[in-house]
C-alpha positions in Angstrom: 0.0 0.0 0.0 1.0 3.6 -0.2 0.7 6.3 2.5 -2.2 6.3 4.9 -5.3 8.1 3.5 -7.8 10.0 5.6 -10.1 7.5 7.3 -7.7 4.6 7.0 -6.3 3.0 10.1 -3.2 1.0 10.6 -3.5 -2.1 12.7 -1.1 -3.8 15.2 1.9 -5.3 13.4 1.6 -3.1 10.3 4.8 -1.6 9.0 5.1 2.1 8.4 7.8 4.1 6.6 8.4 7.5 8.0 8.8 10.7 6.1 11.7 11.3 8.4 12.9 10.0 11.8 12.3 13.5 13.2 8.6 13.1 12.9 8.3 10.7 15.8 6.9 11.8 19.2 8.8 9.7 21.7 7.5 8.2 25.0 11.0 8.8 26.4 14.1 10.5 25.0 15.5 8.1 22.4 18.7 6.4 23.0 21.6 6.4 20.4 20.7 2.9 19.1 17.2 4.1 18.2 18.5 7.0 16.1 21.0 4.7 14.4 18.3 2.2 13.6 16.0 4.8 12.1 18.9 6.2 10.0 19.5 2.7 8.6 15.8 2.0 8.0 13.1 4.7 8.8 10.5 2.0 9.5 8.4 1.5 12.6 5.9 -1.2 13.7 2.4 -0.3 14.8 2.0 -1.4 18.4 -0.9 -2.2 20.7 -2.0 0.9 22.6 -5.0 3.1 23.1 -5.3 6.0 20.6 -3.8 9.3 21.6 -4.8 12.6 20.0 -5.2 10.9 16.6 -1.6 9.6 16.6 -0.6 6.1 15.7 1.2 4.1 18.4 4.5 2.7 17.0 7.6 0.8 18.1 11.2 1.3 17.0 13.3 -1.8 16.9 17.1 -2.0 17.0 19.5 -4.8 16.1 19.2 -6.5 19.5 16.0 -8.1 21.0 16.3 -5.8 24.0 16.3 -2.7 21.8 12.7 -1.6 21.6 11.3 1.9 22.0 7.8 3.3 22.1 6.8 6.4 20.1 3.8 8.0 18.2 3.5 9.3 14.7 0.9 11.4 12.9 -0.7 9.6 9.9 0.3 12.5 7.6 4.0 11.7 8.3 3.7 8.1 7.0 5.0 7.6 3.5 4.4 3.9 3.1 2.1 1.4 4.8 2.5 -2.4 4.6 0.3 -5.1 6.2 1.7 -8.5 7.1 -0.2 -10.4 4.3 1.4 -8.0 1.7 4.9 -8.9 2.8 4.7 -12.5 1.7 5.0 -11.4 -1.9 8.3 -9.7 -1.2 10.1 -13.0 -0.4 10.8 -13.5 -4.1 13.0 -10.4 -4.1 15.3 -11.5 -1.3 18.9 -12.4 -1.8 19.1 -16.2 -1.9 21.8 -16.1 0.7 19.3 -14.6 3.1 16.6 -17.2 2.4 18.9 -20.0 3.6 18.3 -18.9 7.2 15.9 -21.0 9.2 13.2 -18.4 9.6 12.9 -17.9 5.8 12.8 -21.7 5.3 10.1 -22.0 7.9 8.0 -19.3 6.0 8.3 -21.3 2.8 7.2 -24.4 4.7 4.2 -22.6 6.1 3.2 -21.3 2.7 3.0 -24.9 1.5 1.4 -26.2 4.7 -1.4 -23.6 4.7 -2.0 -23.4 1.0 -5.0 -25.7 1.1 -6.4 -25.3 4.6 -4.9 -22.3 6.2 -6.3 -18.8 7.0 -6.7 -16.4 4.1 -5.4 -13.2 5.8 -2.0 -13.9 7.3 1.6 -12.8 7.0 4.9 -12.5 8.8 5.6 -10.1 11.7 8.7 -9.7 13.9 12.2 -9.7 12.4 11.0 -11.5 9.2 8.3 -9.0 8.5 10.5 -6.0 9.3 13.2 -7.2 6.9 10.7 -7.8 4.1 9.4 -4.2 4.6 12.6 -2.3 5.2 15.3 -4.3 3.5 17.3 -4.2 6.7 19.0 -7.6 7.4 17.7 -8.2 10.9 16.8 -12.0 10.6 19.6 -14.1 12.2 20.3 -17.8 12.5 18.4 -18.1 15.8 15.4 -16.0 14.7 11.9 -17.3 15.2 9.1 -16.9 12.6 6.3 -14.7 14.0 3.0 -14.9 12.1 -0.1 -12.8 12.4 -3.5 -14.1 11.3 -6.2 -11.4 10.9 -9.8 -12.3 11.6 -13.0 -10.3 11.5 -14.0 -11.9 14.8 -12.7 -14.6 17.1 -12.5 -17.8 15.0 -14.4 -21.0 15.8 -12.2 -23.2 18.0 -12.4 -26.0 15.5 -11.1 -23.8 12.7 -8.2 -22.6 15.0 -7.4 -26.3 15.7 -7.3 -27.0 12.0 -4.8 -24.2 11.4 -2.7 -25.4 14.3 -2.7 -29.0 13.1 -1.6 -27.9 9.7 1.6 -26.2 10.9 4.8 -27.8 9.6 5.7 -30.6 12.0 9.5 -30.2 11.5 9.8 -26.5 10.7 13.2 -25.0 10.1 12.6 -22.5 12.9 10.1 -22.0 15.7 6.8 -20.7 14.4 4.7 -18.5 16.7 1.2 -17.6 15.4 -0.9 -14.8 16.8 -4.6 -14.5 16.0 -5.8 -10.9 15.8 -9.3 -9.6 15.7 -10.8 -6.2 16.7 -10.9 -7.1 20.5 -7.2 -8.0 20.6 -4.8 -10.9 20.0 -4.3 -14.4 21.3 -1.7 -17.1 20.7 -3.1 -19.7 18.3 -1.8 -22.6 20.4 -3.5 -21.3 23.5 -6.7 -20.3 21.8 -7.1 -23.7 20.0 -6.3 -25.7 23.1 -9.6 -24.7 24.8 -10.0 -23.4 28.3 -9.2 -19.8 29.3 -6.8 -17.8 27.1 -5.0 -14.5 27.4 -6.3 -11.7 25.1 -3.7 -9.0 24.4 -5.6 -5.7 24.3 -4.8 -2.0 24.4 -5.7 -2.2 28.1 -3.2 -5.0 28.8 -3.5 -8.8 29.0 -7.0 -10.0 29.8 -8.0 -13.5 30.9 -10.9 -14.7 28.7 -13.1 -17.8 29.2 -13.0 -20.7 26.8 -14.6 -19.9 23.4 -18.2 -21.1 23.3 -18.0 -22.1 19.6 -16.6 -25.5 19.0 
């Protein structure tokens, strides 16, 4: 997609390219690593937070797992907007040397596994999604594959179980799948198992009862 248009709303895990690193409104004064990361790739990830004065809640990621910073951006300062499902098409343009890493191999395995019985609206998040959007080589040999599945509402438990059962049995990297619907997000493995599950919402983690639908 291009820039955000009036009335459009970025969702959690979407990738946004900034007009400039200077357009961010920081939660706290940024550290040097954050400025360096934005200089290398002026991309941020939409994070889960309540709306604030019409601004989009975003996160800045650095080269290390511990390097994460919270900020806000005005929609007018977004130059490009990419959703996780759109990122899958970008794998074809990667350097073959990159795709030899486990997380990329796991994504290829998942594409095949879910081709017939998987969800329709899904794509990579985390380091894989960020690299596909920004071109910044942040996937490493030990990287997991984070996947986001977008749903209009909480899926039936039987459908979630089918998606879980179809995951590659011997994936090249660990695959973590997060279901997202308007109320929040939940881990596929936990949601499909039945019983209570944690719903990640803008108000924090909420314990929800077992889904009624089978």
